[in-house]
MOPAC internal coordinates of N, CA, C and O (Angstrom, degrees):
PM7 1SCF
backbone

  N    0.0000 0     0.00 0     0.00 0    0    0    0
  C    1.4502 1     0.00 0     0.00 0    1    0    0
  C    1.5221 1   109.28 1     0.00 0    2    1    0
  O    1.2310 1   120.52 1   -30.59 1    3    2    1
  N    1.2994 1   116.60 1   149.41 1    3    2    1
  C    1.4529 1   122.15 1  -177.30 1    5    3    2
  C    1.5166 1   111.30 1  -105.27 1    6    5    3
  O    1.2310 1   120.96 1   -34.86 1    7    6    5
  N    1.3119 1   115.77 1   145.14 1    7    6    5
  C    1.4589 1   122.22 1   172.58 1    9    7    6
  C    1.5192 1   106.79 1   -82.48 1   10    9    7
  O    1.2310 1   119.85 1   -50.23 1   11   10    9
  N    1.3253 1   117.89 1   129.77 1   11   10    9
  C    1.4588 1   121.73 1  -179.73 1   13   11   10
  C    1.5215 1   108.86 1   -89.66 1   14   13   11
  O    1.2310 1   120.45 1   -65.01 1   15   14   13
  N    1.3159 1   116.75 1   114.99 1   15   14   13
  C    1.4596 1   120.91 1  -178.52 1   17   15   14
  C    1.5246 1   110.73 1   -76.29 1   18   17   15
  O    1.2310 1   121.17 1   -14.96 1   19   18   17
  N    1.3298 1   115.38 1   165.04 1   19   18   17
  C    1.4646 1   120.82 1   178.49 1   21   19   18
  C    1.5368 1   109.93 1   -62.40 1   22   21   19
  O    1.2310 1   120.56 1   140.91 1   23   22   21
  N    1.3200 1   116.54 1   -39.09 1   23   22   21
  C    1.4612 1   121.18 1   178.15 1   25   23   22
  C    1.5323 1   110.44 1   -62.17 1   26   25   23
  O    1.2310 1   120.50 1   137.47 1   27   26   25
  N    1.3235 1   116.64 1   -42.53 1   27   26   25
  C    1.4647 1   121.61 1   177.53 1   29   27   26
  C    1.5291 1   110.52 1   -58.32 1   30   29   27
  O    1.2310 1   120.66 1   133.54 1   31   30   29
  N    1.3400 1   116.35 1   -46.46 1   31   30   29
  C    1.4704 1   120.59 1  -179.01 1   33   31   30
  C    1.5253 1   111.31 1   -62.09 1   34   33   31
  O    1.2310 1   120.37 1   136.06 1   35   34   33
  N    1.3266 1   116.89 1   -43.94 1   35   34   33
  C    1.4705 1   119.94 1  -179.66 1   37   35   34
  C    1.5217 1   111.12 1   -63.10 1   38   37   35
  O    1.2310 1   120.37 1   132.76 1   39   38   37
  N    1.3228 1   116.89 1   -47.24 1   39   38   37
  C    1.4666 1   120.28 1  -178.56 1   41   39   38
  C    1.5273 1   111.26 1   -67.22 1   42   41   39
  O    1.2310 1   120.19 1   142.48 1   43   42   41
  N    1.3128 1   117.25 1   -37.52 1   43   42   41
  C    1.4648 1   121.12 1   178.24 1   45   43   42
  C    1.5222 1   109.80 1   -60.53 1   46   45   43
  O    1.2310 1   120.28 1   134.70 1   47   46   45
  N    1.3269 1   117.07 1   -45.30 1   47   46   45
  C    1.4599 1   121.03 1   179.83 1   49   47   46
  C    1.5240 1   111.13 1   -66.63 1   50   49   47
  O    1.2310 1   120.26 1   138.46 1   51   50   49
  N    1.3263 1   117.11 1   -41.54 1   51   50   49
  C    1.4645 1   120.39 1  -179.28 1   53   51   50
  C    1.5259 1   111.61 1   -64.18 1   54   53   51
  O    1.2310 1   120.58 1   147.29 1   55   54   53
  N    1.3139 1   116.50 1   -32.71 1   55   54   53
  C    1.4621 1   120.92 1  -176.15 1   57   55   54
  C    1.5238 1   113.08 1   -95.31 1   58   57   55
  O    1.2310 1   120.31 1  -175.39 1   59   58   57
  N    1.3278 1   117.02 1     4.61 1   59   58   57
  C    1.4541 1   121.08 1   174.26 1   61   59   58
  C    1.5118 1   114.86 1    72.37 1   62   61   59
  O    1.2310 1   120.17 1  -149.96 1   63   62   61
  N    1.3217 1   117.28 1    30.04 1   63   62   61
  C    1.4586 1   121.00 1   178.68 1   65   63   62
  C    1.5225 1   107.97 1   -96.24 1   66   65   63
  O    1.2310 1   120.01 1   -57.67 1   67   66   65
  N    1.3145 1   117.59 1   122.33 1   67   66   65
  C    1.4626 1   123.34 1  -177.69 1   69   67   66
  C    1.5305 1   109.14 1   -70.42 1   70   69   67
  O    1.2310 1   120.39 1   -35.67 1   71   70   69
  N    1.3338 1   116.86 1   144.33 1   71   70   69
  C    1.4598 1   121.75 1  -177.14 1   73   71   70
  C    1.5269 1   111.96 1   -58.76 1   74   73   71
  O    1.2310 1   120.16 1   138.62 1   75   74   73
  N    1.3406 1   117.30 1   -41.38 1   75   74   73
  C    1.4659 1   120.03 1   178.73 1   77   75   74
  C    1.5312 1   111.56 1   -62.29 1   78   77   75
  O    1.2310 1   120.81 1   140.58 1   79   78   77
  N    1.3376 1   116.06 1   -39.42 1   79   78   77
  C    1.4664 1   119.72 1   177.47 1   81   79   78
  C    1.5236 1   110.44 1   -63.99 1   82   81   79
  O    1.2310 1   120.30 1   137.24 1   83   82   81
  N    1.3255 1   117.04 1   -42.76 1   83   82   81
  C    1.4650 1   120.75 1  -179.10 1   85   83   82
  C    1.5236 1   110.86 1   -63.78 1   86   85   83
  O    1.2310 1   120.19 1   136.67 1   87   86   85
  N    1.3196 1   117.25 1   -43.33 1   87   86   85
  C    1.4676 1   120.07 1   179.81 1   89   87   86
  C    1.5280 1   111.36 1   -66.09 1   90   89   87
  O    1.2310 1   120.40 1   136.46 1   91   90   89
  N    1.3251 1   116.84 1   -43.54 1   91   90   89
  C    1.4654 1   120.85 1   177.81 1   93   91   90
  C    1.5247 1   110.12 1   -61.10 1   94   93   91
  O    1.2310 1   121.16 1   136.72 1   95   94   93
  N    1.3183 1   115.39 1   -43.28 1   95   94   93
  C    1.4606 1   120.33 1   179.12 1   97   95   94
  C    1.5346 1   111.09 1   -59.95 1   98   97   95
  O    1.2310 1   120.28 1   132.00 1   99   98   97
  N    1.3303 1   117.07 1   -48.00 1   99   98   97
  C    1.4662 1   120.62 1  -177.95 1  101   99   98
  C    1.5340 1   111.87 1   -66.01 1  102  101   99
  O    1.2310 1   119.92 1   148.57 1  103  102  101
  N    1.3274 1   117.76 1   -31.43 1  103  102  101
  C    1.4659 1   120.59 1   178.54 1  105  103  102
  C    1.5259 1   112.07 1   -69.91 1  106  105  103
  O    1.2310 1   120.50 1   143.50 1  107  106  105
  N    1.3357 1   116.65 1   -36.50 1  107  106  105
  C    1.4589 1   120.62 1  -171.25 1  109  107  106
  C    1.5245 1   114.69 1  -107.29 1  110  109  107
  O    1.2310 1   119.22 1  -179.69 1  111  110  109
  N    1.3180 1   119.08 1     0.31 1  111  110  109
  C    1.4675 1   121.12 1  -178.44 1  113  111  110
  C    1.5292 1   109.49 1   -59.15 1  114  113  111
  O    1.2310 1   120.85 1   -51.47 1  115  114  113
  N    1.3253 1   115.97 1   128.53 1  115  114  113
  C    1.4603 1   119.25 1  -175.07 1  117  115  114
  C    1.5284 1   114.34 1  -124.19 1  118  117  115
  O    1.2310 1   119.74 1   179.06 1  119  118  117
  N    1.3230 1   118.10 1    -0.94 1  119  118  117
  C    1.4578 1   121.23 1   175.59 1  121  119  118
  C    1.5204 1   107.85 1  -114.62 1  122  121  119
  O    1.2310 1   121.11 1   -58.62 1  123  122  121
  N    1.3209 1   115.48 1   121.38 1  123  122  121
  C    1.4655 1   120.65 1  -179.90 1  125  123  122
  C    1.5203 1   108.64 1  -123.64 1  126  125  123
  O    1.2310 1   120.87 1   -56.67 1  127  126  125
  N    1.3312 1   115.95 1   123.33 1  127  126  125
  C    1.4533 1   121.31 1   178.22 1  129  127  126
  C    1.5266 1   108.72 1  -124.43 1  130  129  127
  O    1.2310 1   119.72 1   -29.34 1  131  130  129
  N    1.3185 1   118.13 1   150.66 1  131  130  129
  C    1.4591 1   119.95 1  -179.68 1  133  131  130
  C    1.5270 1   111.70 1   -69.37 1  134  133  131
  O    1.2310 1   121.34 1   -35.96 1  135  134  133
  N    1.3185 1   115.03 1   144.04 1  135  134  133
  C    1.4630 1   122.01 1   175.44 1  137  135  134
  C    1.5308 1   106.80 1  -122.93 1  138  137  135
  O    1.2310 1   120.07 1     7.30 1  139  138  137
  N    1.3043 1   117.47 1  -172.70 1  139  138  137
  C    1.4623 1   120.98 1  -178.33 1  141  139  138
  C    1.5221 1   112.31 1   -70.87 1  142  141  139
  O    1.2310 1   121.05 1   -21.25 1  143  142  141
  N    1.3047 1   115.60 1   158.75 1  143  142  141
  C    1.4671 1   124.83 1   173.06 1  145  143  142
  C    1.5208 1   113.40 1    54.86 1  146  145  143
  O    1.2310 1   119.75 1  -144.60 1  147  146  145
  N    1.3035 1   118.09 1    35.40 1  147  146  145
  C    1.4548 1   121.47 1   176.18 1  149  147  146
  C    1.5106 1   114.97 1    77.74 1  150  149  147
  O    1.2310 1   119.78 1  -170.99 1  151  150  149
  N    1.3070 1   118.02 1     9.01 1  151  150  149
  C    1.4691 1   121.92 1   178.14 1  153  151  150
  C    1.5321 1   109.52 1   -86.72 1  154  153  151
  O    1.2310 1   121.49 1   -10.34 1  155  154  153
  N    1.3208 1   114.75 1   169.66 1  155  154  153
  C    1.4598 1   121.00 1   177.40 1  157  155  154
  C    1.5186 1   109.75 1  -125.88 1  158  157  155
  O    1.2310 1   121.10 1   -31.45 1  159  158  157
  N    1.3051 1   115.51 1   148.55 1  159  158  157
  C    1.4534 1   121.78 1   177.53 1  161  159  158
  C    1.5212 1   107.69 1  -105.94 1  162  161  159
  O    1.2310 1   120.32 1   -54.33 1  163  162  161
  N    1.3270 1   117.00 1   125.67 1  163  162  161
  C    1.4589 1   121.97 1  -179.02 1  165  163  162
  C    1.5195 1   110.58 1  -106.81 1  166  165  163
  O    1.2310 1   121.02 1   -40.85 1  167  166  165
  N    1.3400 1   115.66 1   139.15 1  167  166  165
  C    1.4581 1   122.08 1   175.04 1  169  167  166
  C    1.5152 1   108.88 1  -144.04 1  170  169  167
  O    1.2310 1   120.97 1   -10.20 1  171  170  169
  N    1.3250 1   115.75 1   169.80 1  171  170  169
  C    1.4593 1   122.33 1   175.82 1  173  171  170
  C    1.5241 1   109.79 1  -103.84 1  174  173  171
  O    1.2310 1   120.54 1   -38.44 1  175  174  173
  N    1.3187 1   116.56 1   141.56 1  175  174  173
  C    1.4594 1   119.53 1   172.72 1  177  175  174
  C    1.5265 1   108.48 1   -73.77 1  178  177  175
  O    1.2310 1   120.67 1   -18.00 1  179  178  177
  N    1.3122 1   116.32 1   162.00 1  179  178  177
  C    1.4679 1   119.87 1  -179.03 1  181  179  178
  C    1.5191 1   111.71 1   -62.18 1  182  181  179
  O    1.2310 1   120.40 1   139.47 1  183  182  181
  N    1.3244 1   116.85 1   -40.53 1  183  182  181
  C    1.4685 1   120.42 1  -178.66 1  185  183  182
  C    1.5220 1   111.40 1   -65.33 1  186  185  183
  O    1.2310 1   120.31 1   135.64 1  187  186  185
  N    1.3241 1   117.01 1   -44.36 1  187  186  185
  C    1.4626 1   120.47 1   178.86 1  189  187  186
  C    1.5148 1   110.75 1   -65.37 1  190  189  187
  O    1.2310 1   120.38 1   136.69 1  191  190  189
  N    1.3322 1   116.88 1   -43.31 1  191  190  189
  C    1.4619 1   120.59 1   179.82 1  193  191  190
  C    1.5246 1   111.27 1   -62.06 1  194  193  191
  O    1.2310 1   120.32 1   140.37 1  195  194  193
  N    1.3361 1   116.99 1   -39.63 1  195  194  193
  C    1.4643 1   120.22 1   179.96 1  197  195  194
  C    1.5217 1   111.82 1   -68.08 1  198  197  195
  O    1.2310 1   120.25 1   145.77 1  199  198  197
  N    1.3276 1   117.12 1   -34.23 1  199  198  197
  C    1.4599 1   119.46 1  -179.42 1  201  199  198
  C    1.5259 1   112.48 1   -75.63 1  202  201  199
  O    1.2310 1   119.91 1   154.03 1  203  202  201
  N    1.3231 1   117.78 1   -25.97 1  203  202  201
  C    1.4697 1   121.67 1  -177.78 1  205  203  202
  C    1.5193 1   111.96 1   -92.48 1  206  205  203
  O    1.2310 1   120.57 1   133.83 1  207  206  205
  N    1.3344 1   116.52 1   -46.17 1  207  206  205
  C    1.4634 1   121.43 1  -168.01 1  209  207  206
  C    1.5174 1   110.33 1  -130.92 1  210  209  207
  O    1.2310 1   120.55 1   -59.84 1  211  210  209
  N    1.3129 1   116.54 1   120.16 1  211  210  209
  C    1.4640 1   120.49 1   179.91 1  213  211  210
  C    1.5266 1   112.33 1   -80.47 1  214  213  211
  O    1.2310 1   119.47 1   157.49 1  215  214  213
  N    1.3202 1   118.62 1   -22.51 1  215  214  213
  C    1.4621 1   120.59 1  -177.58 1  217  215  214
  C    1.5233 1   112.32 1   -76.45 1  218  217  215
  O    1.2310 1   119.68 1   160.51 1  219  218  217
  N    1.3213 1   118.22 1   -19.49 1  219  218  217
  C    1.4557 1   121.46 1   178.58 1  221  219  218
  C    1.5185 1   114.47 1    84.05 1  222  221  219
  O    1.2310 1   119.72 1  -175.18 1  223  222  221
  N    1.3213 1   118.13 1     4.82 1  223  222  221
  C    1.4620 1   120.45 1  -178.24 1  225  223  222
  C    1.5231 1   112.31 1   -71.38 1  226  225  223
  O    1.2310 1   119.88 1   145.52 1  227  226  225
  N    1.3229 1   117.84 1   -34.48 1  227  226  225
  C    1.4589 1   120.16 1  -178.77 1  229  227  226
  C    1.5238 1   111.96 1   -69.59 1  230  229  227
  O    1.2310 1   120.23 1   150.80 1  231  230  229
  N    1.3222 1   117.17 1   -29.20 1  231  230  229
  C    1.4628 1   120.26 1  -178.41 1  233  231  230
  C    1.5178 1   111.74 1   -67.56 1  234  233  231
  O    1.2310 1   119.85 1   158.13 1  235  234  233
  N    1.3227 1   117.89 1   -21.87 1  235  234  233
  C    1.4562 1   121.46 1  -177.88 1  237  235  234
  C    1.5264 1   112.92 1   -94.57 1  238  237  235
  O    1.2310 1   119.66 1   179.98 1  239  238  237
  N    1.3291 1   118.25 1    -0.02 1  239  238  237
  C    1.4627 1   120.52 1  -179.62 1  241  239  238
  C    1.5189 1   111.26 1   -86.69 1  242  241  239
  O    1.2310 1   121.44 1   -28.69 1  243  242  241
  N    1.3177 1   114.85 1   151.31 1  243  242  241
  C    1.4563 1   122.89 1   174.33 1  245  243  242
  C    1.5132 1   107.05 1  -138.73 1  246  245  243
  O    1.2310 1   120.36 1   -39.26 1  247  246  245
  N    1.3270 1   116.92 1   140.74 1  247  246  245
  C    1.4619 1   121.59 1   177.70 1  249  247  246
  C    1.5176 1   109.27 1  -128.71 1  250  249  247
  O    1.2310 1   121.16 1   -36.19 1  251  250  249
  N    1.3236 1   115.39 1   143.81 1  251  250  249
  C    1.4558 1   121.95 1   174.62 1  253  251  250
  C    1.5309 1   106.76 1  -105.20 1  254  253  251
  O    1.2310 1   120.67 1   -53.97 1  255  254  253
  N    1.3307 1   116.33 1   126.03 1  255  254  253
  C    1.4615 1   121.01 1  -177.83 1  257  255  254
  C    1.5305 1   109.49 1  -130.70 1  258  257  255
  O    1.2310 1   121.70 1   -25.90 1  259  258  257
  N    1.3389 1   114.35 1   154.10 1  259  258  257
  C    1.4638 1   120.98 1   175.50 1  261  259  258
  C    1.5178 1   108.18 1  -152.96 1  262  261  259
  O    1.2310 1   120.82 1   -49.33 1  263  262  261
  N    1.3285 1   116.04 1   130.67 1  263  262  261
  C    1.4673 1   121.36 1   177.11 1  265  263  262
  C    1.5267 1   112.40 1    51.68 1  266  265  263
  O    1.2310 1   120.25 1  -130.88 1  267  266  265
  N    1.3058 1   117.13 1    49.12 1  267  266  265
  C    1.4718 1   125.43 1   179.44 1  269  267  266
  C    1.5261 1   113.60 1    58.00 1  270  269  267
  O    1.2310 1   120.19 1  -153.12 1  271  270  269
  N    1.3313 1   117.24 1    26.88 1  271  270  269
  C    1.4663 1   121.73 1   174.27 1  273  271  270
  C    1.5260 1   108.37 1  -123.26 1  274  273  271
  O    1.2310 1   120.69 1   -51.36 1  275  274  273
  N    1.3216 1   116.28 1   128.64 1  275  274  273
  C    1.4600 1   121.10 1   178.10 1  277  275  274
  C    1.5226 1   107.94 1   -81.05 1  278  277  275
  O    1.2310 1   120.58 1   -60.78 1  279  278  277
  N    1.3170 1   116.49 1   119.22 1  279  278  277
  C    1.4600 1   121.08 1  -174.54 1  281  279  278
  C    1.5170 1   111.48 1   -89.99 1  282  281  279
  O    1.2310 1   119.88 1   131.97 1  283  282  281
  N    1.3215 1   117.84 1   -48.03 1  283  282  281
  C    1.4596 1   120.25 1   179.15 1  285  283  282
  C    1.5219 1   109.85 1  -155.15 1  286  285  283
  O    1.2310 1   121.16 1   -17.20 1  287  286  285
  N    1.3217 1   115.38 1   162.80 1  287  286  285
  C    1.4657 1   122.23 1   177.43 1  289  287  286
  C    1.5182 1   108.15 1  -138.65 1  290  289  287
  O    1.2310 1   120.97 1   -33.65 1  291  290  289
  N    1.3068 1   115.74 1   146.35 1  291  290  289
  C    1.4552 1   120.28 1   178.14 1  293  291  290
  C    1.5142 1   109.69 1  -154.71 1  294  293  291
  O    1.2310 1   121.52 1   -16.81 1  295  294  293
  N    1.3272 1   114.69 1   163.19 1  295  294  293
  C    1.4610 1   120.63 1   175.22 1  297  295  294
  C    1.5210 1   107.49 1   -88.93 1  298  297  295
  O    1.2310 1   120.83 1   -48.66 1  299  298  297
  N    1.2989 1   116.02 1   131.34 1  299  298  297
  C    1.4471 1   121.46 1  -177.42 1  301  299  298
  C    1.5209 1   109.23 1   -94.99 1  302  301  299
  O    1.2310 1   119.63 1   -75.49 1  303  302  301
  N    1.3272 1   118.31 1   104.51 1  303  302  301
  C    1.4658 1   119.67 1  -177.69 1  305  303  302
  C    1.5225 1   113.15 1   -68.50 1  306  305  303
  O    1.2310 1   119.77 1   159.99 1  307  306  305
  N    1.3321 1   118.05 1   -20.01 1  307  306  305
  C    1.4511 1   120.77 1  -179.12 1  309  307  306
  C    1.5178 1   112.15 1   -81.72 1  310  309  307
  O    1.2310 1   120.29 1   167.03 1  311  310  309
  N    1.3141 1   117.06 1   -12.97 1  311  310  309
  C    1.4611 1   121.06 1  -179.78 1  313  311  310
  C    1.5226 1   108.13 1   -73.66 1  314  313  311
  O    1.2310 1   120.25 1   -69.46 1  315  314  313
  N    1.3178 1   117.13 1   110.54 1  315  314  313
  C    1.4602 1   120.84 1  -178.68 1  317  315  314
  C    1.5089 1   109.81 1  -100.77 1  318  317  315
  O    1.2310 1   121.36 1   -38.19 1  319  318  317
  N    1.3063 1   115.00 1   141.81 1  319  318  317
  C    1.4465 1   120.25 1   172.19 1  321  319  318
  C    1.5171 1   105.61 1  -110.07 1  322  321  319
  O    1.2310 1   120.79 1   -68.20 1  323  322  321
  N    1.3015 1   116.09 1   111.80 1  323  322  321
  C    1.4513 1   119.80 1  -173.88 1  325  323  322
  C    1.5262 1   109.53 1    92.13 1  326  325  323
  O    1.2310 1   120.63 1     6.67 1  327  326  325
  N    1.2962 1   116.40 1  -173.33 1  327  326  325
  C    1.4410 1   121.16 1  -176.84 1  329  327  326
  C    1.5038 1   108.82 1  -140.50 1  330  329  327
  O    1.2310 1   120.45 1   -40.30 1  331  330  329
  N    1.3010 1   116.75 1   139.70 1  331  330  329
  C    1.4518 1   120.80 1   170.94 1  333  331  330
  C    1.5145 1   108.05 1  -149.68 1  334  333  331
  O    1.2310 1   121.37 1   -28.92 1  335  334  333
  N    1.3047 1   114.98 1   151.08 1  335  334  333
  C    1.4581 1   120.06 1  -179.99 1  337  335  334
  C    1.5176 1   108.95 1   -78.51 1  338  337  335
  O    1.2310 1   120.80 1   -46.32 1  339  338  337
  N    1.2988 1   116.08 1   133.68 1  339  338  337
  C    1.4484 1   121.14 1   178.18 1  341  339  338
  C    1.5181 1   108.36 1   -76.78 1  342  341  339
  O    1.2310 1   120.62 1   -42.19 1  343  342  341
  N    1.3110 1   116.42 1   137.81 1  343  342  341
  C    1.4504 1   122.00 1  -177.69 1  345  343  342
  C    1.5285 1   111.08 1   -57.57 1  346  345  343
  O    1.2310 1   120.53 1   -50.06 1  347  346  345
  N    1.3105 1   116.60 1   129.94 1  347  346  345
  C    1.4554 1   121.71 1   177.00 1  349  347  346
  C    1.5128 1   114.49 1    72.93 1  350  349  347
  O    1.2310 1   120.10 1  -159.45 1  351  350  349
  N    1.2782 1   117.41 1    20.55 1  351  350  349
  C    1.4672 1   121.44 1  -175.71 1  353  351  350
  C    1.5289 1   110.50 1   -87.24 1  354  353  351
  O    1.2310 1   120.34 1  -101.56 1  355  354  353
  N    1.3059 1   116.96 1    78.44 1  355  354  353
  C    1.4535 1   121.30 1   175.29 1  357  355  354
  C    1.5167 1   115.22 1    70.69 1  358  357  355
  O    1.2310 1   120.08 1  -161.34 1  359  358  357
  N    1.3355 1   117.46 1    18.66 1  359  358  357
  C    1.4610 1   118.85 1  -178.44 1  361  359  358
  C    1.5211 1   111.85 1   -88.18 1  362  361  359
  O    1.2310 1   120.19 1   158.37 1  363  362  361
  N    1.3131 1   117.23 1   -21.63 1  363  362  361
  C    1.4579 1   120.25 1  -174.29 1  365  363  362
  C    1.5211 1   109.70 1  -111.23 1  366  365  363
  O    1.2310 1   122.09 1   -28.70 1  367  366  365
  N    1.3247 1   113.59 1   151.30 1  367  366  365
  C    1.4601 1   117.81 1   176.82 1  369  367  366
  C    1.5174 1   109.60 1   -71.65 1  370  369  367
  O    1.2310 1   121.30 1   -35.65 1  371  370  369
  N    1.2917 1   115.11 1   144.35 1  371  370  369
  C    1.4576 1   119.62 1   177.75 1  373  371  370
  C    1.5200 1   109.17 1   -85.01 1  374  373  371
  O    1.2310 1   120.98 1   -33.93 1  375  374  373
  N    1.3285 1   115.73 1   146.07 1  375  374  373
  C    1.4567 1   120.04 1   178.89 1  377  375  374
  C    1.5158 1   110.80 1   -73.36 1  378  377  375
  O    1.2310 1   121.58 1   -33.94 1  379  378  377
  N    1.3121 1   114.58 1   146.06 1  379  378  377
  C    1.4589 1   119.81 1   176.54 1  381  379  378
  C    1.5300 1   108.06 1   -76.03 1  382  381  379
  O    1.2310 1   120.07 1   -36.49 1  383  382  381
  N    1.3245 1   117.47 1   143.51 1  383  382  381
  C    1.4760 1   119.39 1   178.22 1  385  383  382
  C    1.5235 1   109.76 1   -65.28 1  386  385  383
  O    1.2310 1   121.39 1   -33.69 1  387  386  385
  N    1.3226 1   114.94 1   146.31 1  387  386  385
  C    1.4603 1   120.28 1   178.90 1  389  387  386
  C    1.5175 1   110.24 1   -70.78 1  390  389  387
  O    1.2310 1   121.33 1   -30.11 1  391  390  389
  N    1.2949 1   115.05 1   149.89 1  391  390  389
  C    1.4667 1   119.11 1   178.20 1  393  391  390
  C    1.5099 1   109.50 1  -135.22 1  394  393  391
  O    1.2310 1   120.63 1   -22.90 1  395  394  393
  N    1.3122 1   116.39 1   157.10 1  395  394  393
  C    1.4524 1   121.99 1   175.14 1  397  395  394
  C    1.5043 1   114.03 1    71.09 1  398  397  395
  O    1.2310 1   120.61 1    41.03 1  399  398  397
  N    1.3359 1   116.45 1  -138.97 1  399  398  397
  C    1.4566 1   122.56 1  -175.34 1  401  399  398
  C    1.5207 1   112.35 1   -68.76 1  402  401  399
  O    1.2310 1   119.70 1   153.14 1  403  402  401
  N    1.3465 1   118.19 1   -26.86 1  403  402  401
  C    1.4690 1   121.29 1   179.80 1  405  403  402
  C    1.5155 1   112.51 1   -72.44 1  406  405  403
  O    1.2310 1   119.44 1   161.80 1  407  406  405
  N    1.3178 1   118.67 1   -18.20 1  407  406  405
  C    1.4552 1   121.97 1  -175.81 1  409  407  406
  C    1.5269 1   112.62 1   -69.64 1  410  409  407
  O    1.2310 1   119.96 1   156.19 1  411  410  409
  N    1.3311 1   117.69 1   -23.81 1  411  410  409
  C    1.4602 1   121.05 1  -176.60 1  413  411  410
  C    1.5151 1   113.17 1   -82.55 1  414  413  411
  O    1.2310 1   119.36 1   168.48 1  415  414  413
  N    1.3023 1   118.82 1   -11.52 1  415  414  413
  C    1.4699 1   120.98 1  -177.91 1  417  415  414
  C    1.4819 1   113.36 1   -72.51 1  418  417  415
  O    1.2310 1   120.10 1   180.00 1  419  418  417

């Protein structure tokens, strides 16, 4: 279990993360990656998130922890659930640059 620091509580409230969600997230987080200054970044795998939370809100959370203390939590906008092609993402040919007299128009 993690100790929730004062900084964690302030950031959690500012970012609209409910205390029950934060505690559930910290209990079940199963992906740990290194972060700066000896800290670790915790996330939930898709399978774990689906088994715990049907709304998908827990899958988008990330927490930074160090020495069994939760330092901060935030919603990770880059965390995608599912896949979709981004509009205009390399699907169209690029125009050739103009040359000669047409370039001045």
